[in-house]
N, C-alpha and C positions, 0 to 999 in steps of 0.2 A: 679525235681522237690523235695521237703521235702518228707521224707520216714515217714508213719507214722505205729506204733505198739500199740496195747492195753495192759496195765499190770495192775497187782493189788499189784503190788509189794510195799515196804513201802521205801518214797523219801531217808531214811537215807544210805541204802546199794545199792543204783545204782549206777553204774558207768555213769556219764554225763559230761558237762562243766559246766550244770548248772541245779538249782531247779526254778520254775516258781510256784509262788504261787499267790493267791488273795489277793488283799484290798480293803474291803469295805470303805465307808465315812459315818461317824457317826457324830454327833451333838460333842460328847466328844472328835472326833478327830479318826485315822483310827483305822479300825475292820479287824482281818485277817479271811478269808473265807473260810468255809467248804473245805476240802482238803490238808490242810494245817497243820493240828494237829500237826504234828509228827516233823515239820519243827519248829515249835510252842513250844512244846515241849522239845526240844533239845536248845531254846533259855531260855529254864527256864519259859516258859509262860511269858515272857517279849518282845516276836517280836514286836507287837501292839505298845511297849514304845520306841523301839530302832527305827523304822520307824517315830515314830512322832519325834524323836530327831533328824531323818536327814532330817527333812521335808515335808515326804510325808504326806500325806493326804489321799488316797483313790479316788482320783479325776479320773474321765472315762481317759484312755488314758496312766496314769503318769507310767511311771517306775524308778523304786529306784532299787539299785544293790548294794546290800553288801556279807562280805565274810559270808562264810557256816560255821557253827558252829562246834565245834570238833566233830571227828567221822562220818561226811559224806564224804563220795568218790567223790560227786560234790564239787567241791572248790567256787561256787559263787549261792546266790540265787537270784531271780530274784524276787521281788516283781511289781506288776502291778494291778492298779488302775480299782476297778469296777463300779465307778460310788457310789449310794448312795444304804444303804443298807437296801433291802428288808424287807418287812413287814412281821411279826413273821409267824413263819408256811410255809413261801413265801419263792419260789427259785428264783434264779437270772434269769431274763431274758436272754434269748439265746444269746438276740443279744449283751448284755452286755459282754458274755464270747464270743463271736465272737470275739468283737474288742477288749478285751484283750490279748486274745491267737495272734491277728495279730500283735498290739503293742509289744508284748512281742518278738516274732518271726523276726520282723524286728531290734528291740535291738539287738539280739543272732548272726546278721551276722557275718559271720566268724566261727562259733561255729559247730561243727561237732554232738553233741548231746545235747539233754536238755529233760527234764521230764515235764512235765505240770501238776501239781498237782492244778488243779483249781477244782471247787465245777463241782460235779456232782452226778444228780438224777436220770436221766433217758438217755435213747438211744437221745434221740433230744437235749440235754447236751453236749454228746460226738461228734454229728454231728457238733456243734455249734463251738465247740472249734476245731475239726478239720479243720473245711473251716477256721477259722480264723486261722490257723497256717498255711494250703496252700496259703490263699491268702495273708496274710499279708508278708511270706516269698520271696514272688515274687520280681524278678528281671530281668528286658530288657535290656541287654547289649551287646548285639551281636554285634553292629557296633563298640564296644571299643576294643581299643588295648588289654588290657588283657583278655577280652572274656571271649571263654570255662564256661560261665556260673558264671561270678563273679561279682559281684556286683561292684557299683561306686569308694568303696573304696579299690578297688582289694581284698576283700574279698568274700570267697563265700555264698549263703544263706545257712539257717542252714539246714544242713544235712539229722538229723534223729531226730524227736519227739516220744517219746512213752508219750502216755496221760495216766495216774494214775489216776483208777477207774473205767475207761474203764475193762470191763469184756470181755476178749478174746476167752471165751468160751462162750459168751452168742450171741444168735442169733440176737437180735435185736440192741445192739449195734457193732457187725460185720457189720450189715446191713448198721446201719448209718454212720459208718466208709468207706465202701465201695460207698455209694451213696457220700457222701464228696469227696472223690475223684475223680468218675467221672464225677461230676459238677463242681468242682474247677478246674481238668484239663482241662476243655473245657473252661471254663472261662478266664483262662490264657492262651489258647490258643487265644481269642478273645485278651486280653489284648494286644499278640504281634502282633495279626496284626493289631491293632490299632497305635500302637507307630513304627510299619514299615514306613521308609521314602517310600514316593508316587513314586520316581523314580523305586523302586524297587516292590512297590503293585500295578501294575497297573488293571485294569479290570483283563485283561487276566489270568495274576497272579494268583490272588484271585479265579478266577473259576479255576485254576491249583490246587491250594492247597485243595479250597474245594471240587472238584473233588477224589483225592486222599485221603482225607481224609474219603469221600462218600463210595470208595472202602473199604477201611480198615475196614468198620465199618458196611457194609451190606447195605448203604443206594443206594436208585436209582437217578443217579444223571443225568440231562439234560442240557444241556450248550449250550443257543443260540446265535451263535456269530453274526458279525454284518451283512452278508449276514441274516440269517436266521430272523433276526431282522425286515430288511427290507421287507423280504417276509411274516413274518405273519404282518406289519404293526403298529411297536411298535414307533408311530411319537415322544412320550413322552422320553422313552429312548436314540433315534436314536438323536431325538433335542440336549439334553444335550450334551450327548456323540461326537456330531460334529464337534466339533471347536475342539478336541484333536486328537494327532496322536495314541496315547492309545485310543483301539476303544472299545466299551460298548460290555458288555453281559448280560442277563439272566439267572440264574444260577436257577433250580429247585432240590432241594433235598426231597427225598421222603421216609420216613421211617413208613414202614408196619407192623404192628402187627395180626397173623392170626385170634385172638380172639376179634381182637377191633370192635366195632358199633359204635365211634363216629370219627371225623377227625377233625384235628384244622389246621389251616393254618399261616405260621406266614409269614409275609414282612419285609423284611429291605432295608433301604435306603441305595446305597454304592456307596458314592460318593467318589473315593481313593484320589481325591484333588480336593478342591472347591475354585478357585480365584476369583469366583461371574461370570465369562467369561466376553461379553461385557459391561454391569453393574458389573464392575473391584472392589473388595473389596477395600478398604484403607490402608496403612500402619498400621500395627498394628492387624490387623483384619484376613489376610491371614496367619498367621506363625502357625499355630496350624491347618492348613485345611487337614492336613490328615488324621484328626479324624473323617473327615464327611461321612466316612463308618462304623461306629459304630454299627448304626442298624443292619446293614448287617453280621457285625461279631456274634453281639448278636446273630441274628436267627441261620445262622451257629452252634455257640457254643450249640445253646439251642437242637436242630435238634441231632444233635453228641450225646449230653448227652442223651438225650431222647430215642435212640437207644442202648446207653451204658447199661442204666436201664434195658431194655427191656420193657419199659411201654406201657401196653394193649391199647393203642391208636393210631391210623395213624397220622402223621406229615405231615408236608409239607412247605418247607422253601424255600421261594422266595427271590434269591437276585439280586437287580436292580443295577446293575452296569456301573459307568461311570464317568468321569473326565470330569470337568469343568472347559475348558478354552477358552481363547479369541483369534482368529483366522479369515481369512478368510473366511473360513467355519463355524462358532460359529454361534449359534442362536441369533438373533439381537431382540432387543425392538421393538414391532409390529408386528414380526412374528406369525404366526398362524399355531398351531400344528395339525395334526389330530390324535388322540389319537388311542390305540389299541381297545378300546372302541364305536370308531366311533364318538365319538363327538371332535369337535374342540375347542382350546384353544389361546386366545389372549397372548403373553408374553410380558406384561408389566416390567418383570424386569427380566434378564436372571441368576441373583443372588436368587430367589424363583424357584431354580431348583430339590431342593430333592423331592418336592409336584408330578412335572413330569415323573420321573421316578417312583415316589411310584404308581400313578395313573394308569400307563402302569402294574405294579405287579398286582396291588389292582384286577383290573380288569381281570386278568389271572387268578390267583386263586380263580377269584369268580367263574369262569367257571366250576369249579370242586366242586360247591356247600358243601363248609365244612359247618358243626357246626357253625363254629365260625373262625373269622379271626384277627387277632393283626398284625397291623403294629407296627416298631419302627423307629425311625429318630430321629437324630441330626438336629430337620427342623426349628426350629425359634429362633433368639435371645429374640422376645417377651417374650419366655417362662422363657427365663434365668431370665430377669428383672423382670416379674412374682413371680417365685418361685427360685431364686437362683442357685446357683451354685450346690446343692446336692440335689434335689426334680425333679422327672421326673413329667409330667400333664399327666391326664388320660383324655380322650375325645372317646365317644362312643354313638352309634344310639340308646343305651338299656341299661336306669340307671340302672336296676339290675345285667348288666354284666359287666358296671364300677365298681360298688361297687364290686363285686368277685374280679375283677382284681386288686384293689385297695386294699384289704383284701390280695389278695397273696403278694401282694408288700413289705405291713407291717410286714406280717409273716416270710419273710425270709429274711427280715432288708432293704429293700432299701426303703427309701424314695419316696412317692407320694403322689398325691393331684389329687382329682376329679376336672376335669375342665367341663363349659357348653358350648354350641353349641350353641349359640343365632342367633336365625331364622332371627334377623331384619339384622344380620351382611351380608348374602347371594346376600342381595343387592348392596353391592359394589364390587362384583365379576363380574356385569351383563356389558356384552361387546358390541357394537354398530355393531362388526364383527363378534365374536365367539360366540358360545355359551355360551363361561365363558371365564372370564380372569383369571390371576394365581397370581393377587393381590388384595387386598380390601381395606377396613379401614385400616390407619395405626394402631391405638389404636387397642386393642384387637387382633393383629396379629397371636399370636399363636393361638386364635381360629377362625380366618377365614383360617387359613390352613387346622386345623381341617374340617372346613365344605367344604374346596375344594376337599380333600380326601373323603369326604363321598360319592360325586357325581360320583364315580368313585367303589363304593362297590355293588355287584347285590343287587337285589331287596329280601327283606326278610331275607338276611343273616344278622347275629349279628357283630360285628364290633367294636373294640376298635384300639385305636390309642395313641400311648404312644413318646411324645416328650421330648428326654432325650438329649437335648443341654444342659442342664445344668450340669448334673452329669458324662457325658459321658469320660470326658478329665478334669482330675484333674491339673491345672496350679499352682497352688501351693504347699506346702509342705503334704508330706503323713499323715494320719492319721488312729489311727485304723488297720485295715486291709486294706484299699485301699492307694495305692502307688501314686506316681505322673506319671501323663502320662495317659493314657488309663485304664480304669476302668473295663472294660467288664460289666457296668449297665445295667440290664434287664434280662441277662442271668438268673437269680435264681428267678423271675416273670415268665419267659415264662416256665421254667421247672417243676414250682411249676401249672400253669395253667394245663400243659399236667398233670401233677401225679394228680390233680383233676376232670380232664375228666378220665382218664383211671379208677381212682376209681368210676365216675359215682355222682360226687358231683358238676358238671359244670352247671348242668341244662340241 
């Protein structure tokens, strides 16, 4: 991963492959953002005019490269768009800085060192720029011939980044940088897992990776294999995983702090490959289904990040891992499963499998009576239809908690939207055979799935459900600090929730 340092050095004298500056979009053309004063001066105060001539506007994510002026030790200036110019006396939004830094870092693939002279007013800006660089420089090339951490074009990601304006002796600035490194390293680990092919990332392999990381960072790890799941009566996880030669797992990761008086539980859907089972997905809908474990990857990353940050909160992560495949031993439409909670579920569609593994994990998490449970899952195509490919939905059994989760997501730059749990949709899941069916009305399918999960949350426990089906896997081109492929969405939201809980701000 890109190495980061803070520096108060002046841009002209810094030895680097490039100097990155910010450009804002104004009514009369591009405006050079704070932090680039020395660069603008070297262009005799005409940098904005030069950029305008080159067609730059300052639009979000726009990247313009131009030769550095005489006297600079770096040969290149990279101007990156920050979007609209803020109001007078206002600073740039951290997410604008994050996206700009990410776009610039990606544009500098192959460079050894770059200096980022973006606007810095406080430690929050330092953290945002650092996150943008670390996330934007991400590349997954493990399975390519060039390998060795090189990007698609055969060039390695940006090796070193110097954040100008960051004060290396300022405790707040150093803390923001350290936080960014911890969170982004774990988020990028989640991306790696999401991008891994399913023949390598089986439930057993995922559990082994989680166990290894847990030992490294002082977590208590418990792995229930198929035999333990049978003994425990985890009918949902066993039912989904029963059709695959790669047997299911339930992984529990526990981070505890000696001074903590609050406990959060995170539950992640971990379908390492989803064929749909007997209700087989059609061609065109199963090629990216290695990403159906993105929820478990996010939970895993968030728990490890909480441990690395030393947060004063107890956090338990539950990874419900299975592969959903058709075979003679696979669950069939019409089968009835007895879940870990004791409830029975009539399976009407084997491609609605995520809610089955989550149901067992939610009930297991409930047995510890945490202060709140948050589950994360690539659960429904219906949520993608409702919110698109960049926004996840939030449902909850408590409106205030749903608002808190939404605000946490927006604060860290993860687009999200609160969704309801309409009671009238519960009737559609009534079954003549079992306590509940795993399907209900087609319209509002994402909400139906949330209502199903609510049935398996312990009484009196605050709970939220994040349906990340849209933003978990980017099938389009990269943008901002978001790469093509696995995105690691929800990791930063979960970490922020843990921080708020540690600070006593979650209620």
